[in-house]
C-alpha positions as CSV (number, residue, x, y, z in Angstrom):
1,X,-29.5,-25.6,8.1
2,X,-28.1,-24.1,10.5
3,X,-24.3,-24.8,10.7
4,X,-22.6,-24.5,14.3
5,X,-19.9,-21.6,15.3
6,X,-17.5,-24.1,15.3
7,X,-17.7,-26.1,12.4
8,X,-17.7,-22.0,11.0
9,X,-14.6,-21.7,12.7
10,X,-13.0,-24.8,12.0
11,X,-13.7,-23.7,7.8
12,X,-11.5,-20.1,8.9
13,X,-9.1,-22.3,10.7
14,X,-7.9,-24.2,7.6
15,X,-7.8,-20.9,5.1
16,X,-4.2,-19.5,5.2
17,X,-5.4,-15.0,5.5
18,X,-6.5,-16.2,8.5
19,X,-3.6,-17.8,9.8
20,X,-2.4,-16.2,12.5
21,X,-6.0,-15.8,14.2
22,X,-6.9,-17.0,17.9
23,X,-9.9,-19.0,18.2
24,X,-11.8,-15.9,20.3
25,X,-10.3,-13.4,17.2
26,X,-12.3,-16.5,14.9
27,X,-15.0,-17.2,16.7
28,X,-15.9,-13.3,16.4
29,X,-15.6,-13.6,12.5
30,X,-17.2,-17.1,12.4
31,X,-20.9,-16.3,13.0
32,X,-21.0,-14.0,10.2
33,X,-20.3,-16.3,7.5
34,X,-23.4,-17.2,5.5
35,X,-24.6,-20.3,3.6
36,X,-25.4,-19.9,0.1
37,X,-25.7,-22.7,-2.7
38,X,-25.8,-22.6,-6.8
39,X,-27.3,-25.4,-9.0
40,X,-24.6,-26.7,-11.2
41,X,-24.0,-24.6,-14.1
42,X,-24.3,-21.4,-12.3
43,X,-22.0,-18.5,-12.1
44,X,-20.9,-17.7,-9.1
45,X,-19.2,-14.6,-9.9
46,X,-19.2,-12.4,-13.0
47,X,-16.1,-10.9,-14.6
48,X,-15.6,-7.0,-14.5
49,X,-18.2,-7.1,-11.6
50,X,-18.2,-5.1,-8.4
51,X,-16.6,-7.7,-5.4
52,X,-17.7,-7.5,-1.6
53,X,-17.2,-11.6,-0.8
54,X,-14.9,-14.0,-0.1
55,X,-16.0,-17.4,-1.3
56,X,-15.3,-20.8,0.7
57,X,-16.3,-23.8,-0.9
58,X,-18.1,-25.8,1.5
59,X,-18.5,-28.7,-0.7
60,X,-18.3,-29.4,-4.6
61,X,-16.2,-28.0,-7.3
62,X,-15.3,-24.6,-9.5
63,X,-13.9,-23.8,-12.6
64,X,-12.3,-20.1,-12.8
65,X,-12.6,-19.0,-16.3
66,X,-10.9,-15.4,-17.7
67,X,-11.9,-13.6,-21.1
68,X,-9.1,-14.1,-23.2
69,X,-7.9,-10.6,-26.3
70,X,-10.4,-12.0,-28.5
71,X,-14.2,-12.5,-26.0
72,X,-13.1,-16.0,-25.6
73,X,-13.4,-17.4,-22.2
74,X,-10.3,-19.3,-20.9
75,X,-10.1,-22.1,-17.9
76,X,-7.7,-21.5,-15.6
77,X,-8.2,-24.0,-13.7
78,X,-10.8,-25.7,-11.0
79,X,-11.1,-25.2,-7.3
80,X,-13.1,-27.9,-4.9
81,X,-13.7,-28.1,-1.7
82,X,-11.5,-25.8,0.8
83,X,-10.7,-23.4,-1.9
84,X,-11.9,-19.6,-1.7
85,X,-11.7,-17.1,-3.6
86,X,-12.7,-13.4,-4.0
87,X,-10.6,-12.2,-0.9
88,X,-9.3,-9.4,-2.2
89,X,-13.2,-7.4,-3.1
90,X,-12.5,-7.8,1.2
91,X,-9.9,-4.7,0.7
92,X,-10.7,-3.1,-2.5
93,X,-13.4,-1.8,-5.0
94,X,-12.2,-3.3,-8.4
95,X,-13.7,-5.5,-10.7
96,X,-13.6,-9.3,-10.3
97,X,-10.8,-10.9,-12.4
98,X,-12.2,-13.7,-13.3
99,X,-15.7,-15.5,-13.8
100,X,-15.8,-18.6,-11.8
101,X,-18.9,-21.4,-12.0
102,X,-20.6,-24.7,-10.2
103,X,-19.4,-28.0,-11.8
104,X,-21.8,-29.6,-9.5
105,X,-23.8,-28.8,-6.3
106,X,-22.5,-26.4,-4.6
107,X,-22.5,-24.9,-1.3
108,X,-20.4,-21.7,-0.3
109,X,-19.5,-19.8,3.4
110,X,-19.7,-16.0,2.2
111,X,-17.8,-13.4,4.0
112,X,-19.1,-9.3,2.8
113,X,-17.3,-6.5,3.7
114,X,-19.7,-4.5,5.1
115,X,-20.3,-7.6,7.7
116,X,-16.5,-7.9,8.6
117,X,-16.2,-4.4,8.9
118,X,-18.8,-3.8,11.0
119,X,-17.4,-6.8,13.4
120,X,-13.8,-5.8,14.0
121,X,-14.6,-2.1,14.1
122,X,-11.7,-1.4,17.0
123,X,-10.3,-4.6,16.3
124,X,-6.9,-3.6,14.6
125,X,-4.9,-6.3,15.2
126,X,-6.8,-8.6,13.4
127,X,-7.3,-6.1,10.4
128,X,-4.3,-5.8,10.5
129,X,-3.2,-9.9,10.2
130,X,-5.7,-10.6,7.5
131,X,-4.6,-7.3,5.9
132,X,-1.1,-8.9,5.4
133,X,-2.6,-12.1,5.2
134,X,-4.0,-11.0,2.0
135,X,-1.1,-9.8,0.4
136,X,1.4,-12.9,1.5
137,X,-0.9,-15.2,-0.1
138,X,-1.6,-13.0,-3.6
139,X,1.9,-12.8,-3.5
140,X,2.7,-16.3,-2.7
141,X,0.2,-17.0,-5.9
142,X,2.4,-15.0,-8.1
143,X,6.1,-16.8,-7.2
144,X,4.2,-19.3,-8.3
145,X,3.2,-19.4,-11.1
146,X,6.2,-18.1,-12.4
147,X,8.3,-20.8,-10.8
148,X,5.5,-22.6,-13.2
149,X,6.8,-20.8,-16.0
150,X,10.6,-21.5,-14.5
151,X,10.1,-25.3,-15.5
152,X,8.1,-24.8,-18.8
153,X,10.0,-23.0,-20.8
154,X,10.0,-25.4,-23.4
155,X,6.4,-25.8,-24.0
156,X,5.8,-23.1,-26.0
157,X,1.9,-22.9,-25.8
158,X,2.2,-23.8,-21.8
159,X,5.0,-20.7,-21.9
160,X,2.6,-18.1,-23.6
161,X,-0.5,-19.2,-21.4
162,X,1.6,-18.6,-18.5
163,X,2.6,-15.6,-19.2
164,X,-0.7,-14.7,-18.9
165,X,-1.0,-15.1,-16.4
166,X,1.8,-13.9,-14.9
167,X,0.6,-10.9,-16.6
168,X,-3.0,-11.0,-15.2
169,X,-1.1,-11.5,-11.5
170,X,1.4,-8.4,-11.9
171,X,-1.6,-6.3,-12.7
172,X,-3.2,-7.4,-10.3
173,X,-0.1,-7.2,-8.2
174,X,0.1,-3.2,-8.8
175,X,-3.7,-2.7,-8.6
176,X,-3.1,-4.0,-4.8
177,X,0.0,-1.6,-4.9
178,X,-1.3,1.7,-6.0
179,X,-3.8,0.8,-3.1
180,X,-1.4,1.7,-1.0
181,X,0.6,4.2,-2.6
182,X,-2.0,7.1,-1.9
183,X,-2.3,9.9,-0.3
184,X,-6.0,9.8,1.8
185,X,-5.9,13.4,3.3
186,X,-8.5,15.5,2.9
187,X,-7.4,18.8,0.6
188,X,-10.8,20.0,1.8
189,X,-9.5,20.1,4.9
190,X,-6.2,21.1,4.5
191,X,-7.2,23.8,2.3
192,X,-8.9,25.5,5.1
193,X,-6.3,25.5,7.3
194,X,-4.0,27.1,4.1
195,X,-2.6,24.2,3.0
196,X,-2.4,21.9,-0.2
197,X,-0.6,18.5,-0.4
198,X,1.0,16.7,-3.8
199,X,2.3,13.9,-4.9
200,X,3.7,11.6,-7.1
201,X,4.8,8.2,-7.3
202,X,6.8,6.6,-10.6
203,X,7.8,2.9,-9.6
204,X,11.1,1.8,-12.1
205,X,8.9,-1.3,-12.4
206,X,5.5,-2.4,-12.3
207,X,5.0,-2.7,-8.2
208,X,8.1,-1.1,-6.3
209,X,9.7,-0.6,-2.8
210,X,9.0,2.5,-2.3
211,X,5.7,3.9,-0.3
212,X,3.6,7.1,1.2
213,X,0.4,7.6,2.9
214,X,-1.1,9.9,4.8
215,X,-4.6,11.0,6.4
216,X,-6.3,13.5,8.9
217,X,-7.0,12.5,12.7
218,X,-10.3,13.5,14.3
219,X,-9.3,17.0,14.7
220,X,-7.6,17.8,11.1
221,X,-5.0,17.2,12.2
222,X,-2.1,15.8,9.2
223,X,-1.0,12.4,9.9
224,X,2.1,11.5,7.1
225,X,4.6,8.9,6.4
226,X,6.5,7.9,3.2
227,X,9.2,5.4,3.1
228,X,11.4,3.5,0.5
229,X,12.2,-0.6,1.3
230,X,15.1,-2.1,0.7
231,X,15.0,-4.6,-2.6
232,X,12.1,-4.1,-5.4
233,X,9.8,-5.9,-7.0
234,X,7.6,-8.4,-5.2
235,X,9.5,-8.8,-1.5
236,X,10.1,-4.9,-1.8
237,X,5.9,-4.6,-2.5
238,X,5.2,-7.0,0.5
239,X,6.4,-5.2,2.7
240,X,4.7,-1.7,1.6
241,X,1.4,-3.8,2.5
242,X,2.5,-4.6,5.9
243,X,3.5,-0.4,6.6
244,X,-0.4,0.4,5.2
245,X,-2.1,-1.6,7.2
246,X,0.2,-0.6,10.4
247,X,0.2,3.2,9.5
248,X,-3.6,3.1,9.2
249,X,-3.9,1.2,13.0
250,X,-1.0,3.9,14.4
251,X,-1.4,7.0,13.7
252,X,-4.7,7.3,14.8
253,X,-3.7,6.0,18.2
254,X,0.1,7.2,18.0
255,X,0.2,10.2,15.4
256,X,0.5,12.9,17.0
257,X,3.5,11.5,19.1
258,X,6.0,10.4,16.0
259,X,9.0,9.2,17.9
260,X,6.8,7.2,19.8
261,X,4.7,6.0,16.7
262,X,7.9,5.2,14.7
263,X,9.0,3.0,17.9
264,X,5.5,1.2,17.5
265,X,5.6,0.2,13.7
266,X,9.2,-0.2,13.6
267,X,8.8,-3.2,16.2
268,X,5.8,-4.1,13.9
269,X,8.2,-4.4,10.9
270,X,10.8,-6.8,12.9
271,X,7.6,-9.2,14.1
272,X,6.2,-9.2,10.8
273,X,8.9,-9.5,9.0
274,X,12.0,-10.5,9.5
275,X,15.2,-9.2,7.8
276,X,13.6,-6.3,4.6
277,X,14.4,-3.4,6.4
278,X,13.0,0.3,5.3
279,X,14.0,3.7,5.9
280,X,11.0,5.9,7.0
281,X,10.2,9.6,7.3
282,X,7.1,10.6,9.8
283,X,5.3,14.0,9.7
284,X,2.7,15.4,12.2
285,X,1.2,18.5,11.6
286,X,-1.1,20.5,13.6
287,X,-3.4,22.4,11.8
288,X,-3.9,24.2,15.3
289,X,-0.9,26.0,16.4
290,X,1.1,25.7,13.1
291,X,3.7,23.1,13.5
292,X,5.5,20.1,12.7
293,X,7.5,17.4,13.7
294,X,9.2,15.2,12.8
295,X,10.3,11.2,12.9
296,X,12.9,9.5,10.8
297,X,14.9,5.9,10.1
298,X,17.5,6.4,8.6
299,X,15.4,8.5,5.4
300,X,16.4,11.2,4.3
301,X,15.5,15.1,5.2
302,X,13.1,16.7,3.6
303,X,13.8,19.9,2.1
304,X,11.9,22.7,4.1
305,X,11.9,25.8,2.2
306,X,11.3,28.7,4.9
307,X,10.0,31.6,3.1
308,X,11.0,34.8,5.1
309,X,14.3,34.0,4.8
310,X,14.6,32.5,1.0
311,X,16.3,29.1,2.1
312,X,16.5,26.1,3.7
313,X,16.0,24.8,7.3
314,X,18.4,22.5,8.3
315,X,16.1,19.4,10.3
316,X,18.4,17.5,13.0
317,X,16.5,14.8,14.4
318,X,18.1,11.0,14.6
319,X,16.8,7.6,14.3
320,X,18.0,4.1,12.8
321,X,16.7,2.0,9.9
322,X,12.9,0.1,10.1
323,X,13.0,-3.3,11.0
324,X,17.1,-3.4,12.4
325,X,16.5,-3.7,16.1
326,X,13.4,-4.5,18.0
327,X,13.8,-1.9,20.2
328,X,15.2,0.8,18.5
329,X,15.0,4.3,19.7
330,X,14.0,7.5,17.9
331,X,14.0,11.0,18.0
332,X,11.7,13.8,16.7
333,X,11.7,17.5,16.8
334,X,9.0,20.1,16.5
335,X,8.8,23.6,14.1
336,X,7.1,26.1,14.0
337,X,5.1,27.0,10.4
338,X,4.7,29.9,8.5
339,X,2.9,31.1,5.1
340,X,4.7,30.5,2.7
341,X,6.9,27.3,3.9
342,X,7.1,24.5,1.5
343,X,8.4,20.5,3.0
344,X,8.9,18.2,0.1
345,X,9.8,14.7,1.5
346,X,11.5,12.2,-1.2
347,X,12.7,8.8,-1.4
348,X,16.4,8.2,-2.9
349,X,15.1,7.1,-6.3
350,X,15.5,10.9,-7.5
351,X,19.4,12.1,-6.1
352,X,20.4,8.8,-7.1
353,X,19.0,8.6,-11.0
354,X,21.5,9.1,-13.0
355,X,22.9,10.9,-16.7
356,X,24.8,9.6,-19.7
357,X,27.7,10.1,-17.8
358,X,27.0,8.4,-15.0
359,X,26.7,11.5,-13.2
360,X,23.8,11.6,-10.0
361,X,21.7,13.7,-10.2
362,X,22.7,14.6,-6.6
363,X,20.7,16.6,-3.6
364,X,22.5,20.0,-4.2
365,X,20.6,19.9,-7.9
366,X,17.3,18.9,-6.1
367,X,17.8,21.7,-4.1
368,X,18.1,23.9,-7.0
369,X,15.5,22.4,-9.3
370,X,13.7,23.3,-6.1
371,X,14.8,26.5,-5.4
372,X,14.3,27.6,-9.0
373,X,10.1,26.2,-9.0
374,X,9.2,28.3,-6.1
375,X,10.9,31.4,-7.7
376,X,9.3,30.6,-11.3
377,X,6.1,30.4,-9.2
378,X,5.6,27.2,-11.6
379,X,1.6,26.3,-10.7
380,X,2.9,22.6,-9.9
381,X,6.0,22.3,-7.9
382,X,6.7,18.5,-8.4
383,X,5.9,18.6,-12.7
384,X,8.3,20.8,-12.6
385,X,10.8,18.8,-10.6
386,X,10.0,15.5,-12.8
387,X,10.1,17.8,-15.9
388,X,13.5,19.3,-15.3
389,X,14.8,15.7,-13.7
390,X,14.0,13.6,-17.4
391,X,15.7,16.9,-19.5
392,X,18.9,16.1,-17.0
393,X,19.4,12.6,-17.7
394,X,17.5,12.9,-20.6
395,X,15.0,9.9,-20.6
396,X,12.1,9.3,-18.7
397,X,12.4,6.0,-17.0
398,X,14.3,5.2,-13.5
399,X,16.3,2.7,-12.7
400,X,14.9,3.1,-9.2
401,X,11.6,4.3,-7.9
402,X,11.1,8.4,-7.5
403,X,8.6,8.9,-4.8
404,X,8.2,13.0,-4.4
405,X,4.8,14.4,-1.1
406,X,4.9,18.1,-0.9
407,X,3.4,20.6,1.4
408,X,2.9,24.1,0.7
409,X,1.4,26.3,3.5
410,X,-0.4,29.8,2.8
411,X,-2.7,32.1,5.5
412,X,-5.5,29.8,6.3
413,X,-8.8,30.0,4.9
414,X,-10.8,30.6,7.6
415,X,-9.7,32.3,10.8
């Protein structure tokens, strides 16, 4: 049976992950919805299988199951007409987190990741809205679980079941954020130009508010961003998702102009998430003329080691917090890069970490550790710094998220 585009559009309009899309946007997506049918008792998806599609229940109902620690299937609930599942598969390759079985003859609309990406190629705003809504829906479900737990503490059996569900959702949230926190510039491309990159992300909790992301533009130049969102936990991690999606579509267009990029990023954050702030640093490395250009938003300047002078370069570039003022202005500064130079970006978690006497690690000590690691010709400078940090504070857990991003510049492999 052929389903009209208008009917499919009506279905999409009711789903929270499509909120904010115009009718024209929905009409772009509606034609790629496919209708499939399962008989009663059939499995629609299996826990552990690779997923690539969103399912929307057109009519009928399903039951969701999760395998417990002894291999038994535990029911997580029933989904009926208008419900949806599998939305995370539109954005990642993680295995399905549960098995879904039909309770009756059930029709579904399905939307595959491949068809969605092909249809939305170049439609960055639509991609960003879908990305943001999916993140918000995930954490909305997480909050509901926590709320249910609060009102059910006196029921031990219910509490244990809810704790398990919270842990499952928290694991999913952690996996989502691990997708955000990644360096995607190609080290093979970078090495041809004498550039190597390394990073470390150490959240203080299961999910955190630090964020880094990197990419190469079409000419091999490097766009790199590091940010620290106000607060911790779910709300902060939600902002990292917004930053990730914004970076993905803003950097290819504005990445070579750090001040313009930062202004667009700030406006985007202001419009998407009210009263949530972040510090941020952005760098654009031009591999052709060996320069690096910076823009900052209330973030600590990176440590810029000049090999020839055996000292740190002083960086002076202004910029207010992200999300504070809609039309904030940002500066930019450009510096020449030479073989042996190194740049270490960091969030304030490392310098604000305290030892047993409540003394902060501090910028000066970070500079000293970095300088010593260079002098000792450590193979992995970041690991060296973390080892020294743990030794100094005498622990390996942290009060705040700690994130380091290092670029090292040497002679190009190609002339």
